[in-house]
ChimeraX commands (.cxc) that place a marker at each C-alpha (Angstrom):
marker #1 position -0.03,-0.30,-0.20 radius 0.5
marker #1 position 1.46,3.13,-1.07 radius 0.5
marker #1 position 0.55,6.20,1.11 radius 0.5
marker #1 position 1.25,9.45,-0.33 radius 0.5
marker #1 position 1.94,12.65,1.26 radius 0.5
marker #1 position -0.18,15.29,-0.12 radius 0.5
marker #1 position -3.21,13.16,1.79 radius 0.5
marker #1 position -4.01,14.87,5.04 radius 0.5
marker #1 position -3.87,13.03,7.96 radius 0.5
marker #1 position -6.28,12.95,11.29 radius 0.5
marker #1 position -4.08,13.53,14.67 radius 0.5
marker #1 position -6.33,14.54,17.03 radius 0.5
marker #1 position -9.97,14.12,17.66 radius 0.5
marker #1 position -12.01,17.08,18.75 radius 0.5
marker #1 position -15.39,16.36,20.44 radius 0.5
marker #1 position -17.25,19.23,19.47 radius 0.5
marker #1 position -20.34,20.75,21.62 radius 0.5
marker #1 position -21.53,23.23,23.77 radius 0.5
marker #1 position -20.04,23.42,27.32 radius 0.5
marker #1 position -23.05,24.33,28.90 radius 0.5
marker #1 position -25.41,22.10,27.16 radius 0.5
marker #1 position -22.83,19.18,28.12 radius 0.5
marker #1 position -22.91,20.55,31.91 radius 0.5
marker #1 position -26.75,20.49,31.73 radius 0.5
marker #1 position -26.66,16.93,30.90 radius 0.5
marker #1 position -24.26,15.83,33.08 radius 0.5
marker #1 position -26.08,17.56,35.80 radius 0.5
marker #1 position -29.53,15.91,34.73 radius 0.5
marker #1 position -27.95,12.57,34.90 radius 0.5
marker #1 position -26.83,12.86,38.08 radius 0.5
marker #1 position -29.95,14.38,39.39 radius 0.5
marker #1 position -31.84,11.11,37.63 radius 0.5
marker #1 position -29.17,8.78,39.61 radius 0.5
marker #1 position -29.98,10.87,43.07 radius 0.5
marker #1 position -33.50,10.41,42.18 radius 0.5
marker #1 position -33.44,7.01,41.66 radius 0.5
marker #1 position -31.35,6.20,44.52 radius 0.5
marker #1 position -33.81,7.91,46.64 radius 0.5
marker #1 position -36.64,6.00,45.30 radius 0.5
marker #1 position -34.83,2.25,46.30 radius 0.5
marker #1 position -33.99,3.72,49.38 radius 0.5
marker #1 position -37.95,4.49,50.37 radius 0.5
marker #1 position -39.10,1.68,48.99 radius 0.5
marker #1 position -36.63,-0.50,51.23 radius 0.5
marker #1 position -38.09,1.43,54.01 radius 0.5
marker #1 position -41.43,0.29,53.03 radius 0.5
marker #1 position -40.22,-3.05,52.68 radius 0.5
marker #1 position -38.92,-2.99,56.05 radius 0.5
marker #1 position -42.04,-1.39,57.43 radius 0.5
marker #1 position -44.25,-3.99,55.88 radius 0.5
marker #1 position -42.19,-7.00,57.67 radius 0.5
marker #1 position -42.20,-5.36,60.75 radius 0.5
marker #1 position -46.11,-4.68,60.79 radius 0.5
marker #1 position -46.77,-8.72,59.92 radius 0.5
marker #1 position -43.86,-9.77,62.20 radius 0.5
marker #1 position -41.23,-10.92,59.81 radius 0.5
marker #1 position -37.91,-10.52,60.00 radius 0.5
marker #1 position -34.89,-11.41,57.85 radius 0.5
marker #1 position -33.50,-14.31,59.91 radius 0.5
marker #1 position -36.79,-16.32,59.55 radius 0.5
marker #1 position -36.55,-17.73,56.06 radius 0.5
marker #1 position -32.81,-18.25,56.76 radius 0.5
marker #1 position -34.21,-20.20,60.23 radius 0.5
marker #1 position -36.52,-21.79,57.92 radius 0.5
marker #1 position -34.24,-23.33,55.31 radius 0.5
marker #1 position -31.83,-24.16,57.68 radius 0.5
marker #1 position -34.73,-26.32,59.59 radius 0.5
marker #1 position -36.03,-28.43,55.98 radius 0.5
marker #1 position -32.30,-28.99,55.21 radius 0.5
marker #1 position -31.43,-30.32,58.58 radius 0.5
marker #1 position -34.69,-32.71,58.23 radius 0.5
marker #1 position -33.92,-33.85,54.78 radius 0.5
marker #1 position -29.97,-34.77,55.78 radius 0.5
marker #1 position -31.52,-36.61,59.10 radius 0.5
marker #1 position -31.12,-40.44,58.80 radius 0.5
marker #1 position -33.95,-42.78,59.28 radius 0.5
marker #1 position -33.85,-44.95,62.16 radius 0.5
marker #1 position -33.49,-48.43,61.25 radius 0.5
marker #1 position -36.64,-50.55,62.06 radius 0.5
marker #1 position -34.95,-53.64,62.12 radius 0.5
marker #1 position -34.16,-55.01,66.00 radius 0.5
marker #1 position -31.04,-56.64,66.29 radius 0.5
marker #1 position -30.80,-59.89,68.28 radius 0.5
marker #1 position -27.90,-59.43,71.11 radius 0.5
marker #1 position -28.04,-63.07,72.29 radius 0.5
marker link #1:1,2 radius 0.2
marker link #1:2,3 radius 0.2
marker link #1:3,4 radius 0.2
marker link #1:4,5 radius 0.2
marker link #1:5,6 radius 0.2
marker link #1:6,7 radius 0.2
marker link #1:7,8 radius 0.2
marker link #1:8,9 radius 0.2
marker link #1:9,10 radius 0.2
marker link #1:10,11 radius 0.2
marker link #1:11,12 radius 0.2
marker link #1:12,13 radius 0.2
marker link #1:13,14 radius 0.2
marker link #1:14,15 radius 0.2
marker link #1:15,16 radius 0.2
marker link #1:16,17 radius 0.2
marker link #1:17,18 radius 0.2
marker link #1:18,19 radius 0.2
marker link #1:19,20 radius 0.2
marker link #1:20,21 radius 0.2
marker link #1:21,22 radius 0.2
marker link #1:22,23 radius 0.2
marker link #1:23,24 radius 0.2
marker link #1:24,25 radius 0.2
marker link #1:25,26 radius 0.2
marker link #1:26,27 radius 0.2
marker link #1:27,28 radius 0.2
marker link #1:28,29 radius 0.2
marker link #1:29,30 radius 0.2
marker link #1:30,31 radius 0.2
marker link #1:31,32 radius 0.2
marker link #1:32,33 radius 0.2
marker link #1:33,34 radius 0.2
marker link #1:34,35 radius 0.2
marker link #1:35,36 radius 0.2
marker link #1:36,37 radius 0.2
marker link #1:37,38 radius 0.2
marker link #1:38,39 radius 0.2
marker link #1:39,40 radius 0.2
marker link #1:40,41 radius 0.2
marker link #1:41,42 radius 0.2
marker link #1:42,43 radius 0.2
marker link #1:43,44 radius 0.2
marker link #1:44,45 radius 0.2
marker link #1:45,46 radius 0.2
marker link #1:46,47 radius 0.2
marker link #1:47,48 radius 0.2
marker link #1:48,49 radius 0.2
marker link #1:49,50 radius 0.2
marker link #1:50,51 radius 0.2
marker link #1:51,52 radius 0.2
marker link #1:52,53 radius 0.2
marker link #1:53,54 radius 0.2
marker link #1:54,55 radius 0.2
marker link #1:55,56 radius 0.2
marker link #1:56,57 radius 0.2
marker link #1:57,58 radius 0.2
marker link #1:58,59 radius 0.2
marker link #1:59,60 radius 0.2
marker link #1:60,61 radius 0.2
marker link #1:61,62 radius 0.2
marker link #1:62,63 radius 0.2
marker link #1:63,64 radius 0.2
marker link #1:64,65 radius 0.2
marker link #1:65,66 radius 0.2
marker link #1:66,67 radius 0.2
marker link #1:67,68 radius 0.2
marker link #1:68,69 radius 0.2
marker link #1:69,70 radius 0.2
marker link #1:70,71 radius 0.2
marker link #1:71,72 radius 0.2
marker link #1:72,73 radius 0.2
marker link #1:73,74 radius 0.2
marker link #1:74,75 radius 0.2
marker link #1:75,76 radius 0.2
marker link #1:76,77 radius 0.2
marker link #1:77,78 radius 0.2
marker link #1:78,79 radius 0.2
marker link #1:79,80 radius 0.2
marker link #1:80,81 radius 0.2
marker link #1:81,82 radius 0.2
marker link #1:82,83 radius 0.2
marker link #1:83,84 radius 0.2
marker link #1:84,85 radius 0.2
view
């Protein structure tokens, strides 16, 4: 491939745009993120209130799962009588 010296080459890329519009877009994005975080915090707070109201806590499901697992893994007692004579 032959390169001719008369062809201009791009050496720097410039991002065009109005700096005020860019700043406004960044601010809007940050505001949206704060709003989203606030909304998630409010939902989590409401879930905690509902769990408290019905008497449910976070350790209940874990304890239940542990009990089910322990019951499943328990070996059944042998019904066969052993002659000791």
